[in-house]
C-alpha positions, 0 to 999 in steps of 0.5 A: 776112058783111054780110046784103046780100051773101047771094045769093037764089034769083033772084040765082043763077038770074040769073048763071046766065042771064048766064054761058049768055048770055055764052058764046052767042057765044064759045067761052069758058067761064065759071066764076064762084064766089063765096066767104064768106071766102078766108082765116081769118086765124088766122096773123095772129090769132096774130101780133097777140096775140103783139105785144100780149104783147110790148108788155104785158111792155114796158109792165110792164118799163118801170113795173114799180114801178106795176105791182109795188105794183099788184100788192102792193094787190090781193093784199093783200101788205105790203112783199112781196119781189119776187124774180126768180121772183116777177117772172117769174111775174107778166110770165108771167100778164101776158103770157098773159093779154094773147094770150089775150084779144087772140085772143079779141076777133079771134074775131069776123071783121069785127076779125080781118078788120079787122087784117089787111094790105090786101096780104096780103088782096089775095094770100090772095084772088089765091092762092084765086082761083087754087087755084080755078082749078086745081081747076074750070077750068084745061085742062077745056075743049077749047081751054083757054078756062076763065075764072074769075071768083072773088068773095070776100065778106068781103075784098070783094075779086075776081079774074079768072083766065084758062086759057092759051089766052085768057091768051095773047092777052088782057092782064090790064088787059083785065079791068080794066073787068069787075073795076071792075064787078064790085068796084062791085057788091061795094061796093054790096050788089048782088054779083048785079048785080056778077057779071052785069055782070062776066061780060057784060064778060068774055063780050064780051072772049071773043067778040072773040078766040075766036068761038063755033065751029058745034060748040062745047059747053057744058064747064062748069057755067053756075051760081054756085058757092058754096064 
């Protein structure tokens, strides 16, 4: 995670204040969550490692005279007879080394994330956002008017998930402007500004559809949740 995306205490206070202000004119409840990463993508690392291992086996098969001769020179053997068992053993060693090497390289998170396809990142971030919403906001308000703004730093992606009452009146594309503000803030290295801007825009939408009643109470925390 880039250093300029780490929030300060002042940033956290600004986000909390933005949530409180956005909820002043609305019966909606806004929850903000910032995650360092939505998934570790270990399965993707394994797939890439397996791919490199099989590719290495294919290369050894295609250029077997070269690699067998190289093995002879490295081992100091002279007129070595390559029986099937020895060939299979060499192939196993090559595949194992390639698999292990590729997996170890992907322990460096920037490389691992760079090798994850964009659509998969989007799907995993969406799944994590929905899971967080179910745990932290879904059906936890009297009128089912909770909205989650979810930010995943490592993937540099965001999601907005709304509870039943809001989703029935507000089409998903309505959140597009808030999403654009949030994502532009992430890309500029100003996550707090992006969050505050998105919260304000979400609050304006909620105020238009769910104006605040006189007896409305704050049902969900205003603070930024970091996971």
